C-alpha positions in Angstrom: -39.3 114.8 -24.6 -35.8 115.7 -25.7 -32.6 114.3 -24.2 -29.1 115.7 -24.6 -26.6 112.9 -25.0 -23.5 115.0 -24.3 -24.7 118.0 -22.2 -21.1 119.0 -21.3 -20.5 120.0 -24.9 -22.9 122.9 -24.4 -20.3 124.6 -22.1 -18.5 125.6 -25.3 -21.0 128.4 -25.8 -19.3 130.2 -22.9 -16.0 130.4 -24.7 -16.7 133.6 -26.7 -18.1 135.2 -23.6 -15.0 134.3 -21.6 -12.7 135.6 -24.4 -14.6 138.9 -24.6 -14.0 139.6 -20.9 -10.5 138.0 -20.4 -8.9 138.8 -23.7 -9.4 142.6 -24.3 -9.2 143.9 -27.9 -7.5 147.1 -29.1 -10.6 148.7 -30.5 -13.5 148.4 -28.0 -16.0 149.6 -30.6 -15.4 146.7 -32.8 -15.2 144.0 -30.1 -18.4 142.2 -30.9 -17.6 142.0 -34.6 -14.0 140.9 -34.2 -15.1 138.4 -31.7 -17.1 136.5 -34.3 -14.7 137.2 -37.1 -17.3 139.1 -39.1 -16.0 142.3 -40.7 -17.7 145.5 -39.5 -19.7 146.6 -42.5 -20.3 150.4 -42.1 -20.7 152.2 -38.9 -23.9 153.8 -40.3 -25.3 150.3 -40.6 -25.1 149.6 -36.9 -28.4 147.7 -36.9 -27.2 145.4 -39.6 -24.0 144.8 -37.6 -26.0 143.9 -34.5 -28.2 141.6 -36.6 -25.2 139.8 -38.0 -23.7 139.5 -34.5 -26.9 137.9 -33.2 -27.1 135.5 -36.2 -23.4 134.5 -35.7 -24.0 133.9 -32.0 -27.1 131.8 -32.8 -25.3 129.9 -35.4 -22.6 129.0 -32.9 -25.1 128.0 -30.3 -27.0 125.7 -32.7 -23.8 124.2 -33.8 -22.9 123.4 -30.2 -26.4 121.9 -29.7 -26.0 119.7 -32.7 -22.6 118.4 -31.5 -24.2 117.6 -28.1 -26.4 115.1 -29.9 -30.0 115.8 -29.0 -32.4 112.8 -29.1 -36.2 112.9 -29.2 -37.8 110.3 -26.9 -41.4 109.5 -28.0 -43.8 107.6 -25.8 -42.5 104.2 -24.7 -43.9 101.3 -26.7 -45.3 98.4 -24.7 -43.8 95.0 -25.7 -45.6 92.0 -24.5 -43.2 89.1 -23.8 -44.1 85.5 -24.4 -45.7 84.2 -21.2 -45.0 80.5 -21.4 -43.1 77.9 -23.3 -45.5 75.0 -23.8 -44.7 71.5 -25.2 -47.6 69.5 -26.5 -46.9 65.7 -26.1 -49.3 63.7 -28.2 -49.8 60.0 -28.1 -49.5 58.6 -31.6 -50.1 54.9 -30.9 -52.5 53.1 -33.2 -55.4 53.3 -30.8 -55.6 57.1 -31.6 -57.3 56.1 -34.9 -60.3 54.6 -33.1 -63.5 56.4 -34.1 -65.2 56.8 -30.7 -65.2 60.6 -30.0 -68.6 62.2 -30.2 -68.8 65.5 -32.1 -72.4 66.6 -31.9 -74.5 63.6 -33.2 -71.6 61.9 -35.0 -68.3 60.3 -34.2 -64.8 61.1 -35.3 -61.4 59.5 -34.7 -59.6 60.5 -31.5 -56.8 62.0 -33.5 -58.9 64.2 -35.8 -60.8 65.7 -32.9 -57.5 66.3 -31.1 -56.0 68.1 -34.1 -58.9 70.5 -34.1 -58.7 71.3 -30.4 -54.9 71.7 -30.4 -55.2 74.3 -33.1 -57.8 76.2 -31.1 -55.6 76.0 -28.0 -52.6 77.4 -29.9 -54.6 80.2 -31.6 -55.8 81.2 -28.1 -52.3 81.9 -26.9 -50.6 84.1 -29.5 -48.0 85.4 -27.1 -46.6 81.9 -26.2 -44.1 79.6 -27.8 -45.1 76.0 -28.5 -43.4 72.7 -29.5 -44.7 69.2 -30.3 -43.5 65.9 -29.1 -45.1 62.7 -30.5 -44.7 59.4 -28.7 -45.4 55.7 -29.1 -42.7 53.2 -28.7 -40.3 56.1 -28.6 -40.7 59.8 -28.4 -39.7 62.3 -31.2 -39.6 66.1 -31.5 -42.0 66.9 -34.3 -41.8 70.6 -33.9 -39.1 72.5 -31.9 -40.2 75.3 -29.6 -41.4 78.2 -31.8 -43.7 81.2 -31.8 -44.5 80.7 -35.5 -48.0 79.5 -34.9 -48.8 79.1 -38.6 -45.9 76.6 -38.9 -47.1 74.9 -35.8 -50.6 74.5 -37.2 -49.2 72.8 -40.3 -47.3 70.4 -38.0 -50.5 69.6 -36.1 -52.3 68.9 -39.4 -49.5 66.3 -40.2 -50.0 64.3 -37.0 -50.5 60.7 -38.0 -50.9 57.3 -36.2 -48.0 55.8 -38.1 -45.4 58.3 -36.7 -44.3 56.6 -33.5 -45.2 52.9 -33.3 -47.9 50.8 -31.6 -46.8 51.0 -27.9 -46.8 54.0 -25.5 -43.8 55.5 -23.7 -44.9 58.2 -21.3 -41.5 58.5 -19.7 -39.7 59.1 -23.0 -42.2 61.8 -23.9 -41.7 63.6 -20.5 -37.9 63.5 -20.6 -37.7 64.6 -24.3 -40.1 67.5 -23.6 -38.0 68.7 -20.7 -34.9 68.5 -22.8 -36.5 70.5 -25.5 -37.5 73.2 -23.0 -34.1 73.2 -21.3 -33.0 76.4 -23.2 -36.1 78.4 -22.3 -36.7 80.5 -19.2 -37.1 78.1 -16.3 -40.0 79.8 -14.6 -42.7 79.2 -17.3 -42.2 75.7 -18.7 -45.4 73.7 -19.3 -46.0 70.2 -20.7 -49.5 69.2 -21.8 -49.4 65.4 -22.2 -52.3 63.6 -23.8 -52.6 59.8 -24.0 -55.4 57.2 -24.6 -53.5 54.4 -22.9 -50.9 53.4 -20.3 -47.1 53.2 -20.3 -46.6 49.9 -22.3 -43.1 50.5 -23.7 -41.6 50.6 -20.2 -38.5 52.4 -21.5 -38.3 54.9 -18.6 -40.2 54.5 -15.3 -42.8 57.3 -14.7 -41.2 58.1 -11.3 -37.8 58.7 -13.0 -39.5 60.9 -15.6 -41.2 62.9 -12.8 -37.8 63.5 -11.1 -36.4 64.7 -14.4 -39.3 67.1 -15.0 -38.9 68.5 -11.5 -35.2 69.0 -12.0 -36.0 71.0 -15.1 -38.8 73.0 -13.4 -41.5 71.8 -15.8 -45.1 71.6 -14.8 -47.1 68.8 -16.4 -50.8 68.7 -17.2 -52.0 65.1 -18.1 -55.1 64.2 -20.2 -56.6 60.8 -20.2 -58.4 60.7 -23.6 -61.0 58.4 -25.1 -64.7 57.5 -24.9 -66.2 56.9 -21.5 -66.5 53.1 -21.6 -65.1 50.1 -19.7 -62.5 49.3 -22.3 -61.0 52.8 -22.4 -61.2 53.3 -18.6 -59.3 50.0 -18.1 -56.7 50.9 -20.6 -55.9 54.2 -19.1 -53.5 54.3 -16.1 -55.3 57.1 -14.3 -53.4 56.8 -11.0 -50.1 57.3 -12.9 -51.4 60.2 -14.9 -52.7 61.8 -11.7 -49.4 61.3 -9.9 -47.4 62.8 -12.8 -49.6 65.9 -12.8 -49.8 66.3 -9.0 -46.1 65.8 -8.4 -45.1 68.5 -10.9 -47.7 71.1 -9.9 -50.1 70.4 -12.8 -53.5 68.7 -13.0 -55.1 65.6 -14.4 -58.1 65.8 -16.8 -60.3 63.1 -18.3 -61.7 64.0 -21.8 -64.3 61.7 -23.3 -65.7 63.7 -26.2 -65.1 66.8 -28.3 -66.7 69.2 -25.8 -64.9 67.8 -22.8 -61.6 68.0 -24.6 -62.2 71.6 -25.5 -63.1 72.4 -21.9 -59.8 70.8 -20.8 -57.7 73.1 -23.0 -59.8 76.1 -22.0 -59.2 75.2 -18.3 -55.4 74.9 -18.9 -55.5 78.2 -20.8 -57.3 80.0 -18.0 -55.0 78.5 -15.3 -51.7 79.4 -17.0 -52.4 83.2 -17.4 -50.7 84.4 -14.2 -47.3 85.2 -15.5 -48.1 87.8 -18.1 -45.4 90.4 -18.2 -45.2 93.6 -20.2 -42.0 95.4 -20.8 -41.5 98.8 -22.6 -39.2 99.7 -25.4 -38.1 103.3 -25.5 -37.6 104.5 -29.2 -34.8 107.1 -29.7 -34.9 109.5 -32.7 -31.8 111.4 -33.6 -32.6 115.1 -34.2 -29.0 116.6 -34.2 -29.5 117.5 -37.9 -32.2 120.1 -37.0 -29.9 122.5 -35.1 -27.1 121.7 -37.5 -29.2 122.8 -40.5 -30.2 126.0 -38.6 -26.6 126.7 -37.9 -25.6 126.2 -41.5 -28.5 128.4 -42.8 -27.5 131.3 -40.5 -23.9 130.9 -41.6 -24.9 131.2 -45.3 -27.0 134.3 -44.5 -24.0 136.0 -42.8 -21.7 135.0 -45.7 -24.2 136.4 -48.2 -24.5 139.7 -46.4 -20.7 140.1 -46.0 -20.1 139.3 -49.7 -22.8 141.7 -50.8 -21.3 144.7 -48.8 -17.7 144.1 -49.7 -17.8 143.2 -53.4 
């Protein structure tokens, strides 16, 4: 499809026609040739004169077309926008080094299994932006919100139990995540918070953190992580994790081994697929040079013929 940027410029092609009828010349026989300022060659070469007249008219029309700035519009290109802005809040207390997560027939530390599943989760959502908050006694932004998934994967590999202290501050993690997402679109903010304990730092009350998350329109998914035994189940504050998720529109999950943790992230991935939007970018290709070149070529041909007959 071709679009004319300045279609009104094409009205200039009517100017010679108007001059021909409203500005009479003294020698009617030579009107066409005088009109385009091309000397009449020889009357016996009438066909050549007419050909030159046609070429001159076409040259003028193509020049006007070039000035009107024609643009070629190829097919619109679909551009898939990022669907979500997701913060990954990861508990980095010392208990994450406990080796109690079953992987097949063996056991790995909670942190090593988590790293593997986080990378799979990120790779499964290439259109989204991610950030990482680690928390213990305090919360820290380890990776700002980014769509560079290769960089994010390197940050995940660098997760370590010595990053944030021995205690657990859920409130700090929630508020810092909301603050990090504050500059992103407010209709697709998600926090996935994983912990293997309860809020022991007591810096910010969970209820205050929930209010802050709601004010920033952030949905929270909470994951209680660790082997299914009495010690872990008692250390987890499941009622608080359920409340945080329910009050913000998310969901609570319990992950006890590698498979269940993978299923948790697969469930979150499947749930948060409803806001996919596709916009289209319309490329524009300037093609004014094509009629301009044709006009110049015709002008050179006319000049060559005139020079040849009058030298």
